[in-house]
TORDRENDO-463981 format. One line per field, with one value per residue: x, y, z of N, C-alpha, C in turn; residue number from 0; residue in one letter. Coordinates in steps of 0.05 Angstrom, whole numbers. Layout:
<nodes>
n_u: c(X,...)
n_v: c(Y,...)
n_w: c(Z,...)
ca_u: c(X,...)
ca_v: c(Y,...)
ca_w: c(Z,...)
c_u: c(X,...)
c_v: c(Y,...)
c_w: c(Z,...)
nr: c(NUM,...)
rest: c(A,...)
</nodes>
This chain:
<nodes>
n_u: c(-2021,-2046,-2102,-2121,-2111,-2135,-2134,-2132,-2163,-2202,-2269,-2299,-2319,-2278,-2271,-2302,-2305,-2293,-2319,-2279,-2270,-2275,-2252,-2249,-2281,-2339,-2385,-2377,-2373,-2425,-2457,-2435,-2409,-2357,-2357,-2405,-2475,-2537,-2604,-2650,-2699,-2729,-2751,-2803,-2835,-2804,-2759,-2707,-2663,-2665,-2614,-2609,-2585,-2556,-2511,-2496,-2517,-2555,-2622,-2640,-2608,-2601,-2600,-2606,-2636,-2598,-2583,-2536,-2482,-2468,-2412,-2421,-2475,-2501,-2544,-2574,-2624,-2647,-2679,-2685,-2636,-2571,-2502,-2446,-2381,-2325,-2265,-2228,-2189,-2177,-2133,-2157,-2208,-2259,-2278,-2346,-2412,-2475,-2545,-2609,-2676,-2705,-2691,-2642,-2577,-2509,-2438,-2377,-2323,-2323,-2352,-2347,-2303,-2261,-2276,-2330,-2389,-2405,-2437,-2414,-2411,-2403,-2378,-2380,-2319)
n_v: c(-2022,-2077,-2111,-2166,-2198,-2168,-2108,-2038,-2016,-2049,-2059,-2102,-2152,-2201,-2262,-2248,-2214,-2162,-2172,-2196,-2173,-2196,-2251,-2293,-2275,-2271,-2247,-2253,-2309,-2324,-2307,-2326,-2292,-2248,-2193,-2140,-2137,-2161,-2186,-2183,-2198,-2143,-2126,-2088,-2075,-2082,-2055,-2073,-2129,-2200,-2243,-2297,-2362,-2342,-2312,-2345,-2397,-2385,-2374,-2323,-2271,-2211,-2151,-2087,-2028,-1980,-1930,-1876,-1836,-1773,-1731,-1677,-1662,-1698,-1754,-1797,-1829,-1869,-1931,-1940,-1948,-1976,-1985,-2027,-2031,-2070,-2103,-2095,-2053,-2005,-1961,-1897,-1913,-1962,-2031,-2050,-2071,-2061,-2043,-2030,-2006,-2022,-2073,-2084,-2108,-2098,-2108,-2078,-2033,-1976,-1913,-1873,-1837,-1864,-1838,-1827,-1840,-1903,-1966,-2023,-2091,-2144,-2210,-2277,-2309)
n_w: c(-1923,-1887,-1863,-1829,-1875,-1914,-1954,-1939,-1977,-1993,-1990,-1972,-1924,-1887,-1923,-1964,-2028,-2077,-2142,-2198,-2264,-2331,-2372,-2335,-2295,-2251,-2273,-2328,-2333,-2316,-2357,-2403,-2436,-2455,-2452,-2459,-2474,-2446,-2440,-2385,-2335,-2305,-2241,-2232,-2189,-2142,-2157,-2183,-2199,-2197,-2195,-2185,-2199,-2241,-2222,-2180,-2133,-2095,-2071,-2077,-2108,-2103,-2138,-2129,-2160,-2150,-2165,-2182,-2157,-2175,-2182,-2188,-2177,-2142,-2123,-2171,-2213,-2180,-2169,-2222,-2249,-2243,-2225,-2216,-2189,-2211,-2187,-2224,-2262,-2314,-2340,-2326,-2315,-2295,-2297,-2303,-2280,-2303,-2296,-2324,-2319,-2363,-2372,-2392,-2385,-2375,-2381,-2380,-2397,-2357,-2375,-2342,-2299,-2247,-2202,-2193,-2156,-2150,-2139,-2099,-2100,-2058,-2064,-2042,-2025)
ca_u: c(-2030,-2063,-2117,-2133,-2109,-2148,-2121,-2151,-2179,-2222,-2292,-2313,-2310,-2263,-2287,-2317,-2288,-2305,-2313,-2262,-2283,-2258,-2260,-2252,-2298,-2365,-2405,-2373,-2380,-2454,-2471,-2421,-2401,-2334,-2366,-2428,-2502,-2557,-2630,-2658,-2724,-2728,-2774,-2811,-2847,-2783,-2738,-2682,-2662,-2657,-2596,-2605,-2581,-2537,-2486,-2493,-2539,-2573,-2649,-2643,-2584,-2615,-2585,-2626,-2630,-2589,-2575,-2508,-2476,-2453,-2396,-2430,-2501,-2513,-2555,-2592,-2635,-2654,-2702,-2685,-2610,-2550,-2476,-2428,-2353,-2309,-2239,-2210,-2188,-2161,-2127,-2171,-2236,-2261,-2298,-2370,-2436,-2497,-2572,-2629,-2703,-2715,-2683,-2616,-2554,-2484,-2413,-2356,-2307,-2339,-2346,-2343,-2277,-2263,-2283,-2359,-2399,-2420,-2440,-2396,-2425,-2384,-2384,-2366,-2295)
ca_v: c(-2032,-2100,-2118,-2193,-2208,-2149,-2082,-2017,-2007,-2070,-2053,-2126,-2165,-2225,-2283,-2236,-2198,-2149,-2190,-2188,-2172,-2208,-2278,-2310,-2262,-2284,-2236,-2266,-2338,-2326,-2301,-2337,-2270,-2235,-2166,-2134,-2132,-2182,-2178,-2197,-2187,-2123,-2126,-2061,-2070,-2079,-2039,-2086,-2154,-2224,-2258,-2325,-2380,-2330,-2306,-2362,-2416,-2377,-2371,-2295,-2255,-2186,-2127,-2065,-2005,-1961,-1904,-1869,-1810,-1756,-1712,-1649,-1655,-1718,-1780,-1797,-1853,-1890,-1946,-1942,-1953,-1981,-1994,-2038,-2034,-2094,-2094,-2093,-2026,-2000,-1933,-1882,-1923,-1988,-2049,-2048,-2085,-2041,-2051,-2009,-2016,-2033,-2101,-2087,-2112,-2098,-2105,-2068,-2012,-1953,-1888,-1854,-1840,-1880,-1821,-1825,-1858,-1927,-1987,-2045,-2115,-2164,-2238,-2295,-2321)
ca_w: c(-1898,-1890,-1839,-1832,-1903,-1932,-1955,-1930,-2000,-1998,-1973,-1965,-1899,-1892,-1935,-1986,-2045,-2100,-2165,-2220,-2290,-2352,-2381,-2312,-2276,-2246,-2292,-2354,-2330,-2313,-2381,-2425,-2454,-2443,-2447,-2476,-2463,-2448,-2429,-2361,-2325,-2284,-2223,-2230,-2163,-2122,-2169,-2185,-2213,-2182,-2212,-2176,-2222,-2259,-2207,-2157,-2130,-2074,-2081,-2085,-2110,-2110,-2146,-2130,-2177,-2129,-2176,-2181,-2146,-2193,-2167,-2191,-2165,-2124,-2130,-2194,-2224,-2160,-2178,-2251,-2260,-2223,-2235,-2195,-2196,-2206,-2177,-2248,-2273,-2338,-2341,-2305,-2312,-2283,-2309,-2287,-2287,-2301,-2303,-2330,-2314,-2388,-2372,-2404,-2366,-2390,-2367,-2398,-2385,-2350,-2388,-2320,-2285,-2223,-2179,-2190,-2134,-2159,-2118,-2098,-2091,-2049,-2070,-2024,-2037)
c_u: c(-2049,-2076,-2130,-2133,-2122,-2132,-2142,-2169,-2200,-2246,-2307,-2302,-2293,-2281,-2303,-2298,-2305,-2299,-2294,-2279,-2264,-2267,-2263,-2269,-2326,-2386,-2402,-2381,-2411,-2468,-2458,-2413,-2379,-2341,-2390,-2453,-2519,-2582,-2636,-2682,-2720,-2753,-2782,-2825,-2825,-2759,-2711,-2684,-2652,-2640,-2591,-2603,-2561,-2510,-2482,-2517,-2559,-2601,-2654,-2615,-2594,-2596,-2605,-2617,-2623,-2584,-2545,-2505,-2458,-2437,-2404,-2456,-2516,-2525,-2576,-2602,-2640,-2680,-2704,-2659,-2591,-2524,-2460,-2400,-2344,-2283,-2219,-2212,-2172,-2158,-2141,-2201,-2235,-2281,-2322,-2392,-2458,-2523,-2590,-2656,-2715,-2708,-2656,-2594,-2529,-2460,-2391,-2340,-2325,-2332,-2341,-2314,-2282,-2272,-2314,-2368,-2417,-2420,-2418,-2412,-2405,-2395,-2369,-2343,-2297)
c_v: c(-2055,-2106,-2146,-2203,-2190,-2123,-2062,-2008,-2028,-2066,-2078,-2139,-2190,-2247,-2274,-2219,-2183,-2166,-2178,-2188,-2185,-2236,-2297,-2298,-2275,-2273,-2249,-2295,-2342,-2322,-2313,-2316,-2255,-2206,-2161,-2132,-2156,-2172,-2195,-2183,-2168,-2125,-2098,-2054,-2065,-2064,-2051,-2112,-2176,-2241,-2286,-2343,-2368,-2326,-2323,-2379,-2408,-2372,-2342,-2282,-2228,-2164,-2104,-2042,-1982,-1933,-1900,-1841,-1795,-1735,-1684,-1643,-1678,-1742,-1778,-1826,-1876,-1904,-1951,-1953,-1959,-1990,-2004,-2039,-2062,-2084,-2092,-2065,-2025,-1970,-1918,-1890,-1951,-2005,-2050,-2068,-2064,-2054,-2027,-2022,-2027,-2063,-2106,-2088,-2112,-2098,-2099,-2047,-1988,-1929,-1866,-1858,-1855,-1863,-1818,-1846,-1880,-1947,-2008,-2069,-2137,-2192,-2255,-2308,-2351)
c_w: c(-1902,-1863,-1844,-1861,-1923,-1932,-1945,-1952,-2007,-1980,-1963,-1939,-1906,-1903,-1959,-2003,-2067,-2125,-2185,-2245,-2310,-2357,-2357,-2290,-2274,-2266,-2319,-2354,-2329,-2339,-2406,-2446,-2440,-2436,-2465,-2460,-2466,-2435,-2405,-2350,-2302,-2268,-2218,-2203,-2142,-2132,-2168,-2200,-2194,-2201,-2201,-2200,-2242,-2245,-2183,-2153,-2108,-2087,-2089,-2085,-2121,-2116,-2148,-2149,-2158,-2139,-2175,-2169,-2165,-2176,-2169,-2176,-2152,-2137,-2152,-2199,-2205,-2170,-2208,-2262,-2237,-2237,-2212,-2206,-2193,-2194,-2200,-2259,-2299,-2340,-2319,-2303,-2299,-2299,-2291,-2297,-2283,-2308,-2307,-2327,-2340,-2390,-2385,-2382,-2384,-2371,-2387,-2383,-2381,-2367,-2367,-2310,-2260,-2198,-2175,-2170,-2145,-2136,-2120,-2087,-2084,-2056,-2051,-2039,-2038)
nr: c(0,1,2,3,4,5,6,7,8,9,10,11,12,13,14,15,16,17,18,19,20,21,22,23,24,25,26,27,28,29,30,31,32,33,34,35,36,37,38,39,40,41,42,43,44,45,46,47,48,49,50,51,52,53,54,55,56,57,58,59,60,61,62,63,64,65,66,67,68,69,70,71,72,73,74,75,76,77,78,79,80,81,82,83,84,85,86,87,88,89,90,91,92,93,94,95,96,97,98,99,100,101,102,103,104,105,106,107,108,109,110,111,112,113,114,115,116,117,118,119,120,121,122,123,124)
rest: c(X,X,X,X,X,X,X,X,X,X,X,X,X,X,X,X,X,X,X,X,X,X,X,X,X,X,X,X,X,X,X,X,X,X,X,X,X,X,X,X,X,X,X,X,X,X,X,X,X,X,X,X,X,X,X,X,X,X,X,X,X,X,X,X,X,X,X,X,X,X,X,X,X,X,X,X,X,X,X,X,X,X,X,X,X,X,X,X,X,X,X,X,X,X,X,X,X,X,X,X,X,X,X,X,X,X,X,X,X,X,X,X,X,X,X,X,X,X,X,X,X,X,X,X,X)
</nodes>
């Protein structure tokens, strides 16, 4: 089923999309790395990272440390950790972008199955 050019599985509004992961993905282009880990400054007061200049030209591209929802016992690691899905999957996992309050950012294949509750960050098309 398609609604205004979007499928029912796309959570983003028209004009926006979930980023792809891989050599042509925004996360890879922003860091000049196909996958792996890099360091970035974590804002311990506001609990997240400002990726302006990395993932776009806006003055603030805020990624909050939203935590993750575990299927067994709920929400964990709010203010400390976050993971965002890309729209690229492999087998029963998905490619992700994650951040930790230590300042570590990584993007790679998720070790979680696709059923865990992770965040989605829409990017303008």
